[in-house]
C-alpha distance (Angstrom), angle and dihedral (degrees) to the residues before:
residue distance angle dihedral
M1 . . .
R2 3.82 . .
G3 3.80 89.7 .
G4 3.79 88.7 53.9
F5 3.78 90.9 55.6
I6 3.79 90.7 49.1
M7 3.78 90.8 52.3
K8 3.79 90.9 48.0
D9 3.82 92.4 48.9
T10 3.79 90.0 49.1
K11 3.79 90.8 53.5
I12 3.81 90.4 49.5
N13 3.80 91.4 50.1
K14 3.79 90.6 49.7
K15 3.80 90.4 51.7
R16 3.78 89.8 50.4
K17 3.78 91.0 51.6
I18 3.80 91.8 49.0
F19 3.83 92.5 61.5
K20 3.76 112.3 87.8
M21 3.77 128.6 177.5
P22 3.81 108.7 -110.9
H23 3.78 120.3 -113.1
I24 3.80 110.4 -84.8
Y25 3.82 91.0 -113.7
V26 3.81 88.6 54.5
L27 3.82 90.3 48.5
L28 3.80 93.8 50.9
V29 3.81 93.9 45.2
S30 3.83 88.7 48.4
I31 3.82 89.5 54.7
I32 3.82 89.0 50.0
C33 3.82 88.6 53.4
I34 3.82 92.2 48.7
C35 3.81 91.2 49.5
A36 3.80 90.6 49.0
I37 3.81 89.8 52.8
A38 3.82 88.9 48.1
T39 3.81 90.0 58.9
W40 3.82 87.5 64.6
I41 3.82 92.2 50.7
I42 3.80 107.9 33.9
P43 3.83 114.7 70.6
A44 3.78 114.2 -110.3
G45 3.77 114.9 -117.6
E46 3.78 142.5 161.8
F47 3.77 142.0 -160.4
E48 3.76 119.7 -141.1
R49 3.79 112.7 -109.4
A50 3.78 132.4 -150.8
A51 3.78 135.0 -178.4
N52 3.81 116.5 -101.5
E53 3.81 126.3 -150.6
S54 3.82 92.3 -77.6
G55 3.79 92.3 49.7
S56 3.82 96.5 -107.7
M57 3.79 115.7 140.2
I58 3.80 106.3 -122.6
V59 3.78 134.7 -179.1
V60 3.83 118.0 -93.7
P61 3.84 106.6 -135.3
G62 3.79 117.4 -123.1
T63 3.79 94.5 21.9
Y64 3.80 99.8 100.8
K65 3.79 113.0 134.1
V66 3.76 135.8 168.2
V67 3.80 112.2 -107.9
E68 3.77 135.4 -170.1
S69 3.79 111.9 -61.0
S70 3.79 115.6 -100.6
P71 3.82 105.9 -172.7
V72 3.79 117.8 -173.1
G73 3.81 111.4 -123.5
P74 3.82 126.8 -150.5
F75 3.82 96.2 -95.0
Q76 3.81 92.3 43.6
M77 3.81 88.1 50.3
I78 3.82 91.2 53.8
R79 3.80 89.9 48.3
S80 3.82 89.4 53.4
I81 3.80 89.0 69.4
Y82 3.81 90.6 62.1
K83 3.81 92.2 40.3
G84 3.80 89.7 51.1
M85 3.81 90.5 52.4
V86 3.81 90.6 50.8
D87 3.80 94.0 43.0
A88 3.81 90.8 51.8
G89 3.81 91.9 43.6
S90 3.80 95.5 112.0
I91 3.80 91.9 53.0
V92 3.82 93.8 41.9
F93 3.80 94.5 52.6
F94 3.78 91.7 41.9
V95 3.82 89.5 55.5
F96 3.83 90.5 46.9
I97 3.81 93.0 52.2
A98 3.82 97.2 38.3
Y99 3.81 92.1 47.5
A100 3.81 93.0 49.2
S101 3.82 92.4 45.4
I102 3.79 94.6 48.6
G103 3.81 86.7 42.8
L104 3.80 88.2 63.6
I105 3.80 90.5 52.3
I106 3.80 91.7 47.6
S107 3.82 90.4 49.2
T108 3.80 89.8 60.0
G109 3.81 88.9 67.3
A110 3.80 91.1 -131.0
F111 3.77 93.0 124.6
N112 3.81 90.9 47.9
G113 3.78 89.0 51.7
L114 3.80 91.6 52.2
I115 3.80 91.9 51.3
A116 3.80 90.6 44.8
G117 3.80 87.9 57.0
L118 3.80 90.1 52.1
L119 3.79 91.6 48.9
R120 3.80 91.5 52.1
V121 3.80 88.2 57.6
V122 3.81 97.6 47.6
K123 3.81 122.2 46.0
G124 3.80 138.4 -166.2
K125 3.78 119.0 -10.0
Y126 3.79 90.1 -10.1
R127 3.80 87.5 74.6
A128 3.78 87.1 79.7
I129 3.82 85.4 77.8
I130 3.81 87.9 86.8
I131 3.82 87.9 70.2
P132 3.83 97.4 67.1
I133 3.83 90.6 33.6
F134 3.80 94.7 60.1
I135 3.82 94.3 36.1
T136 3.81 86.1 57.0
V137 3.82 94.2 45.4
I138 3.81 93.8 49.2
G139 3.80 90.3 41.4
A140 3.80 91.3 53.3
A141 3.81 90.3 55.6
S142 3.81 91.7 48.3
S143 3.80 92.0 45.3
T144 3.79 94.8 53.1
I145 3.80 111.3 29.3
G146 3.79 98.9 16.2
V147 3.81 101.1 -116.3
F148 3.78 114.9 172.9
E149 3.80 112.1 130.4
E150 3.81 86.7 38.4
V151 3.83 93.1 67.1
L152 3.81 96.0 47.9
P153 3.84 92.3 91.7
F154 3.82 88.9 62.3
I155 3.81 92.2 63.6
P156 3.84 96.4 85.9
I157 3.81 93.1 49.9
F158 3.80 93.3 49.8
V159 3.81 90.4 46.1
G160 3.80 89.2 53.4
V161 3.80 92.9 46.0
A162 3.82 92.6 47.7
I163 3.80 91.8 51.3
A164 3.82 91.2 47.4
M165 3.80 89.6 52.7
G166 3.80 90.8 55.6
Y167 3.79 96.7 -99.8
D168 3.81 124.4 102.9
A169 3.80 142.7 -107.3
I170 3.81 91.5 -89.2
V171 3.81 90.4 63.7
G172 3.80 92.5 50.6
L173 3.79 91.7 46.4
S174 3.81 91.1 47.8
I175 3.80 93.3 54.9
V176 3.80 91.9 59.6
A177 3.82 100.8 31.2
L178 3.81 95.2 44.7
G179 3.80 91.7 40.7
A180 3.81 90.9 56.8
G181 3.81 95.8 37.1
L182 3.81 94.3 48.9
G183 3.79 89.8 44.2
Y184 3.78 89.4 60.1
S185 3.82 91.9 42.0
G186 3.78 93.9 52.1
A187 3.79 96.9 30.4
A188 3.77 114.1 160.3
M189 3.81 96.4 -170.4
N190 3.82 109.9 -4.6
P191 3.82 102.2 158.7
F192 3.82 94.4 -155.2
T193 3.80 95.8 56.0
V194 3.82 116.6 9.6
G195 3.80 93.2 31.0
M196 3.80 93.3 51.0
A197 3.83 94.1 40.7
Q198 3.81 92.8 50.2
S199 3.78 90.4 47.7
I200 3.81 91.2 53.6
A201 3.83 91.4 44.3
E202 3.83 88.5 51.0
L203 3.81 93.0 -120.6
P204 3.82 124.6 143.0
Q205 3.79 111.7 -90.4
L206 3.84 113.3 -97.6
S207 3.81 91.0 6.0
G208 3.79 115.4 151.0
A209 3.81 91.7 25.6
G210 3.82 92.7 140.8
Y211 3.79 94.6 61.0
R212 3.80 91.2 42.3
V213 3.82 90.1 55.7
F214 3.81 88.5 50.4
C215 3.82 89.5 51.5
H216 3.80 90.9 48.7
L217 3.81 92.9 51.3
A218 3.81 92.2 46.6
Q219 3.80 90.8 54.6
I220 3.81 92.4 45.1
I221 3.81 90.1 54.1
V222 3.82 92.8 50.6
A223 3.80 93.3 46.0
S224 3.82 94.3 43.9
I225 3.81 93.7 51.6
Y226 3.81 90.5 49.8
I227 3.82 94.9 47.0
V228 3.82 94.9 43.1
K229 3.82 91.3 50.9
Y230 3.80 89.5 50.3
A231 3.82 92.3 46.1
L232 3.81 93.2 51.5
K233 3.81 90.6 46.7
V234 3.81 90.5 53.8
Q235 3.79 91.1 45.1
S236 3.81 91.2 55.6
D237 3.83 93.8 41.9
P238 3.84 117.3 15.2
A239 3.82 89.9 -168.6
K240 3.81 88.4 72.1
S241 3.79 91.5 65.4
V242 3.82 113.5 111.4
V243 3.82 87.7 -136.1
Y244 3.81 94.9 46.0
G245 3.81 110.2 150.2
D246 3.81 95.3 18.6
D247 3.79 117.7 125.6
F248 3.82 116.8 -112.4
S249 3.81 96.8 154.5
H250 3.80 91.2 124.6
L251 3.81 90.2 61.4
S252 3.81 104.4 28.6
M253 3.79 126.8 98.1
S254 3.79 131.2 -172.0
Q255 3.80 120.9 -100.6
D256 3.80 91.1 -123.5
D257 3.80 91.7 53.1
L258 3.79 90.3 49.4
E259 3.79 96.9 46.8
N260 3.81 94.1 44.7
H261 3.78 96.3 41.4
P262 3.82 112.3 138.4
F263 3.79 116.9 -107.2
G264 3.79 104.6 -176.3
L265 3.78 135.0 147.5
R266 3.81 95.1 -70.6
E267 3.80 93.1 51.5
K268 3.80 90.6 48.3
L269 3.80 91.2 50.2
V270 3.80 89.3 51.7
L271 3.82 90.2 53.8
L272 3.79 89.1 47.7
T273 3.82 88.3 53.2
L274 3.80 89.3 50.6
A275 3.82 91.4 49.3
V276 3.82 92.2 49.4
G277 3.81 90.1 47.6
I278 3.79 92.6 51.0
G279 3.81 88.9 48.0
A280 3.81 89.3 52.5
V281 3.81 90.2 49.9
V282 3.81 91.5 50.9
Y283 3.81 92.4 47.5
G284 3.80 95.3 43.7
T285 3.79 93.8 46.1
K286 3.80 95.2 48.4
V287 3.81 100.2 36.6
H288 3.81 105.6 28.7
G289 3.81 102.1 23.9
W290 3.80 94.8 -118.8
Y291 3.78 116.6 -172.3
F292 3.80 137.0 174.5
E293 3.81 97.2 -44.6
E294 3.81 95.4 53.7
L295 3.80 93.8 36.7
C296 3.81 91.0 54.4
G297 3.79 88.4 53.1
V298 3.80 92.1 52.9
F299 3.81 92.6 46.6
L300 3.80 92.1 50.3
I301 3.80 91.4 49.5
M302 3.82 90.8 49.8
G303 3.81 92.1 50.3
I304 3.80 95.9 45.9
V305 3.83 94.8 44.5
S306 3.81 90.0 49.4
S307 3.79 90.2 50.8
I308 3.82 91.4 50.6
I309 3.81 89.6 50.3
M310 3.81 88.7 55.3
G311 3.80 90.5 49.5
W312 3.79 97.1 -115.7
G313 3.79 120.5 158.4
P314 3.83 126.3 -131.0
N315 3.82 93.8 -96.8
V316 3.81 92.5 51.9
I317 3.80 90.5 49.6
A318 3.82 91.3 48.4
D319 3.83 92.5 48.3
K320 3.80 92.3 50.7
M321 3.81 92.6 47.8
A322 3.81 91.3 47.5
K323 3.80 90.0 53.6
S324 3.81 90.4 49.7
F325 3.82 90.9 50.2
S326 3.80 88.6 52.8
D327 3.81 93.3 47.5
I328 3.80 94.4 51.1
A329 3.83 98.5 40.0
M330 3.81 95.7 93.7
A331 3.80 92.9 50.7
C332 3.80 91.6 47.5
L333 3.80 91.1 52.9
M334 3.82 87.8 52.6
I335 3.81 88.5 59.1
G336 3.80 90.6 55.3
L337 3.81 93.1 46.4
A338 3.80 91.7 49.0
R339 3.81 89.7 51.0
G340 3.81 88.0 54.0
I341 3.81 87.2 67.5
L342 3.80 90.3 58.7
V343 3.81 90.2 47.2
V344 3.83 91.1 55.8
L345 3.82 93.3 47.7
T346 3.80 91.4 47.2
E347 3.81 95.7 47.4
G348 3.79 89.4 45.6
K349 3.83 88.8 53.0
I350 3.81 93.8 -134.8
I351 3.82 101.7 117.4
D352 3.81 92.8 85.5
T353 3.81 89.6 45.7
I354 3.82 90.0 54.7
V355 3.81 91.5 48.5
Y356 3.81 91.5 47.8
A357 3.80 92.0 47.6
F358 3.81 90.2 53.4
S359 3.80 93.5 47.6
V360 3.82 98.5 51.8
P361 3.85 97.6 67.2
L362 3.82 90.7 46.3
S363 3.80 91.4 65.1
K364 3.82 90.4 61.1
L365 3.83 98.0 51.3
P366 3.82 126.7 100.0
R367 3.80 116.1 -101.0
W368 3.81 96.7 -106.9
L369 3.80 92.4 51.9
A370 3.80 98.9 39.4
G371 3.82 93.4 72.9
E372 3.81 91.0 54.3
A373 3.80 89.9 46.9
M374 3.81 90.0 52.2
L375 3.81 88.5 55.9
L376 3.80 91.3 50.7
V377 3.80 92.1 47.7
Q378 3.81 93.2 49.2
T379 3.81 90.8 47.9
L380 3.81 91.0 52.2
L381 3.80 92.1 44.0
N382 3.81 89.7 56.9
F383 3.81 87.1 67.1
V384 3.80 91.5 64.8
I385 3.84 98.4 27.2
P386 3.83 105.1 36.9
S387 3.81 92.6 168.3
G388 3.81 110.9 98.1
S389 3.79 94.3 -150.5
G390 3.82 91.0 42.0
Q391 3.79 90.9 52.8
A392 3.80 90.5 47.4
V393 3.81 95.7 55.0
T394 3.81 91.2 44.5
S395 3.79 103.5 43.2
M396 3.81 107.7 23.7
P397 3.83 96.4 65.4
I398 3.83 85.4 60.0
M399 3.80 99.7 37.6
A400 3.83 96.0 47.6
P401 3.84 97.6 58.9
L402 3.81 89.5 36.3
S403 3.80 89.1 58.5
D404 3.83 88.2 54.5
L405 3.81 90.6 55.1
L406 3.82 90.3 49.9
N407 3.83 92.4 46.7
I408 3.81 91.1 -117.5
P409 3.81 119.8 139.4
R410 3.79 113.1 -105.5
Q411 3.80 88.2 -127.5
V412 3.81 87.1 67.1
A413 3.80 90.6 53.6
V414 3.81 89.0 52.6
L415 3.82 90.6 46.8
A416 3.82 91.1 51.8
F417 3.81 88.8 50.2
Q418 3.80 94.8 51.7
F419 3.81 92.7 43.7
G420 3.80 91.2 51.1
D421 3.79 94.0 44.4
G422 3.80 100.5 43.9
L423 3.77 110.7 48.3
S424 3.81 97.5 34.9
N425 3.81 88.6 59.9
V426 3.81 87.2 83.3
L427 3.81 93.6 41.5
W428 3.80 108.5 49.6
P429 3.83 119.4 75.6
T430 3.82 88.2 -140.7
A431 3.81 91.2 61.2
F432 3.82 129.1 39.8
A433 3.82 103.3 -47.9
P434 3.82 96.1 96.5
I435 3.79 91.6 39.0
V436 3.80 97.1 55.2
C437 3.80 89.9 42.1
G438 3.79 91.2 51.2
I439 3.80 91.6 52.2
A440 3.81 91.6 48.3
G441 3.79 93.9 44.5
V442 3.82 90.2 -122.2
K443 3.80 120.4 139.6
V444 3.78 108.3 -115.8
E445 3.80 93.5 -130.2
K446 3.83 89.8 56.8
W447 3.79 90.3 49.8
W448 3.80 89.0 52.6
K449 3.82 90.5 49.1
F450 3.81 88.6 57.9
F451 3.79 100.0 34.2
V452 3.81 105.9 41.0
P453 3.86 94.1 70.9
L454 3.81 89.6 47.5
F455 3.80 90.3 46.9
G456 3.80 87.9 54.1
L457 3.81 91.5 52.2
L458 3.78 91.9 47.9
F459 3.80 91.8 46.3
L460 3.82 89.3 54.6
T461 3.81 88.4 47.8
Q462 3.80 89.8 53.0
C463 3.81 90.8 48.6
C464 3.81 89.5 54.2
L465 3.80 91.5 47.8
I466 3.81 91.9 50.9
L467 3.80 91.6 47.4
L468 3.81 89.8 49.5
A469 3.82 90.0 50.5
I470 3.82 90.5 53.1
V471 3.81 93.0 45.9
I472 3.81 94.2 51.0
G473 3.81 91.5 42.5
W474 3.80 92.8 -122.0
A475 3.78 108.9 -165.6
C-alpha cells in the first residue's frame, strides 16, 4: 500500500515537472488570440466621446449603445501584431534610446561608486536600508513627473548591486519596479494620470496632494518591510531565493568590487551630469510639456557628455550603445506585442462594453463598498487598457458622476483610478510585468511567485486607504 502511494506521488511530481510556463511571446500572442475570440462573443458597443477643455477626447456618461458587431478574424488578428508594434513605436524607441543612454552612464561606474559610498557607511543587515531609500527616490520621480519607462535602464544596475550585497535579482528588480509602480499608485501630481483624471473629474489640479502623499508613504512602508524581510532571508540562505539556480552572471558583480569601486572626480562629474539632466527633465515636463521627443534628446545628451567625461572615443560609445540596443530588444518587442492586445480590443469595439459592464454593478453597491469596488474595477481595467492616460479618458468620465450618485467624493474615484492603474502595471502581462522581467533576466512566473503575495498586501492597504478617505469625507 505504501509503495502504491510512493508510485502515485512520483507520477504527480513528474506531471508537475512537465508543466512549463510558456515563453512570454507565446503568452502575449495567446492573449491576443483570446481577445480576438472575445470579439466574436462580447457584444460590440461604444460611448459617445467629446473633447474636454484640454482637447482630450473623453467618454460622455450615459451614452453607451450597442453597435454593429466588428469581430476580429484570424488574418486581422495577425495584422494586429504589426499594428501594435507601430502604435507603440514612440514608446519602443524611447525605451531603446533611454536605455542605451542610461547604459552609458551606468558603464562609467559612477552609480556603483555612489552605492559603494553608501555601503561603507552602513554595515551588516543595516545595508538593507538602501532598499526603502531607492524605492522612495524612484517613487518620488514617478509621483511627480510620471517617470516609468525612464527608470527601466536602472534595473540591471540594481540587480547587480542586489546580488553583490548577498540578495538576489528579485530584490534589485523590486527596487525599480515597485518604486515606479508605487510612485504611480501614490502619485501626488503625476500629470499623465492624476492630472488628467482630476481634469476629467472637474477637480482642482494637484488638489488632495497631502492625502496622496500619505497613501504613497503607507504603501512604501508595506512594500519595503516585505522586500527587506525577503532580502535578509535570501542573504542568510540563498536557497530560499525564488530565482535560486538561475544564471545572472552577465549582471552580477562581486561584493569586493562593489565596495571598493572608485568614486573619483570623473565619476562625480557624471553624477552631476545625471542630476542636471534629471532637473532639465523635471523643468521641461512641468513647464514646457516635454514628452518622448524632448526627453530622448536630454537622455542622449546625458549619455554622450558622461562618455566624454570618461574620455571614451566615438567607437567606444557606439559599441556600448549597440550592446544596450541588443540587450533591450526583447523587452521592446514585448511592448509592441502587448499593444497588439489593445489593437484587437479596439478594432473589435468591445473595450467600451467591458467598461460599461464593470460600471453597472457599481451603481447598486452600498457607499462603503463602492469605493473598494471601484479599485477592483480599475485594477482589472488596467489589464485591457494598460495606458494610464488611456484608462483615465475611458473610465473617469463614468466613475466621476457615478461617485456623485453613490455620495462618494470624486477625489476617491480618482484615488481608486490611480491605485488600480499604478501597481498593476508590474503585475499584468499586458503591461510592464514581462518587460521589467525581461530586462532583469527574471522569468515572469518567478516574479509573480514573489510579487503576487505582496500585491495582495498592497491591495488590502489600498482598500483601507480608500475606506479611510470615505470615512473622513476626504474631498
